[in-house]
N, C-alpha and C positions, 0 to 999 in steps of 0.2 A: 484677616489671621487675627486671634486674639491670644495672647500670651496669658498663662497661669502666673498670677501675683504670688511674689513668695510667701510662705506662710508659716508660723511659728511649726516647729518639728513637735511630734507626739512625745509625751514625755516615757521616756525610756527607749527611746529609738537610740541610732548608731548617733545622730546629728544632734540629740539633745541636750540641753546644757546641764551637764552633772555637778551634784557639790557630794563630797563624801563626808561634811559632818565636822571636818577637822580646820582649824585656824589657818592653816597654811592655805586650804585649798577655796576658802570664801572668797578673797579678791579675785580670782580668776573666775568662781562660779559668774559673779556679777561682771566681769569682762564678756565671757561668751554668752552671758544671756544678753547684754547692751547690743551685741554685734547684730544676733537674730532680730531683738526687736526693734533695730536702727534699720534692716533689711525689709523687714513689714510693716515699715513705716506705723509702728504701733503708737498711739498717742499716748502720754505720759498717765493717764487716770487708769488704763488696764494694766499698768506696768507693774502694779504690786500685786497685785490679783496674779498674774500671768508668772511673777519672779516665785511665788510660792507655790505654784502647780508643780514645777520641777525640784524640789527639793521633797524629803522625807515627810512624813506625816508629823513625827514628833517634832524634827526643826520646823515645819509649817506653823505647828501649835506653838511651839516656842516664840518664833518670829511673828506671829499674830499678837502676843501679849505686848508688845509696844504697840505705846498710841497712835506712831507712826504708820502704823499699819492701816489703819482703818482713815488714813487719810489718803488727799491727792497727791502729796509732793514727794516723787519716787524720790529723788536725791536725800531729802530729809531721811527716809525710809533707809538708802544703804547705808547712809551715815550712823543712823539707829542701831543699823543691825552689828554692823562692824565694831563701832564705838563701844556698844552696850553688852553685845553676845559676844564678840572675837577681837576684845581689845589688844592690840597690837599685831592685830593681822595683817597691816601695810609696813612693817617695821623690818629690814634686812636683819636676818640672824647676826649676831654679834658674837664672831667666832674668837676664841683664845688659844693661844699656844698649844695650852693644855690639853685644847679637843683635839687640835691636829695629832700631839701626841699620843693621845688616847686612840684614834684611829688608826695610827701606825702601828703600836702595841698590840691591839687587836689582833688586826691584820697578819702580823707578824707570828700569831700562834696557831695561826692555821693556814696549812699549804693551799695554794692553788692548782687546783687541776685542770680548768677549763680555760677558754677565751673569756667565758662569761662572768667567771671570778674575777679575773684581770680586770675586765671594765668595770664591775662592780666596785672593786677599790679604787682604780683610777678615777670613776667619776666623784667619788666622795672625799676622794683626797684632792682633786680640783678644786673642788667645790669650796673645802674648808679653807685649803692653803692660796688660793687665789684671791679670797676676803682677804688674808692675812697680809698678804704683799700688797694689795691695794690700799691697805690701813697702814702700811708700813711696821707691821710688827713682827715679820720675818723679812731675811733676805733671799732672793731666788735662791743662791748658792744654798742656802738651808734648805730649801723648799727641795731641792735635788737630793741632798741627805736623807733626808727626811723619809722621800717617796721611797728610797732603795732600803731603809730601815724598816720597811712592810714588807717586805718579803720575807718569806720562811727562809730559814738558815741555810737549807739545802741548794734553794735556787739562787738565794744571795749569793753565795759562793760562787756557781756558775755565769752569773751576772758579772760578778768581778774580774773573774780570770777571763769572761769574753772582753772586757773594757781595757784590761791591761794588755791584753794582744792586740786590740784593735787601734788604742791609743796609749803605748807605750809610754809617757811623759806623764 
């Protein structure tokens, strides 16, 4: 009984590596592509050509302008793409307290009607505030106060009343 070996997915299919053309997506694209390539035991020589097949034609034409695109060194190609075409792509965002205050101020201007609205605010707030806490730019108590400040005034008042009731101290 023979088993079918794993094959690279067809471009555009659900399992195919995808690249949206942005700096934030380039590292994830190469990680996904490498995982597929490793599963297929793809030798290094066809890596570059295969990596170019999964991106848009415009991006492929741009990547092909790099001298490394015509070589056999896949690692050098990836480094060239990241360093020359998407500089800073592997860096974590360096948030400031003003970034978090902007998130909070903008959110406070609009009421939240759905759980999705709350989730969207919560995810953005967490991403920025957790980075600031990790880098010791704000304290957790300040994070909690700022989180509450992101709610529209009508819901914020109700939340504060509920908190007073649940924790009177």
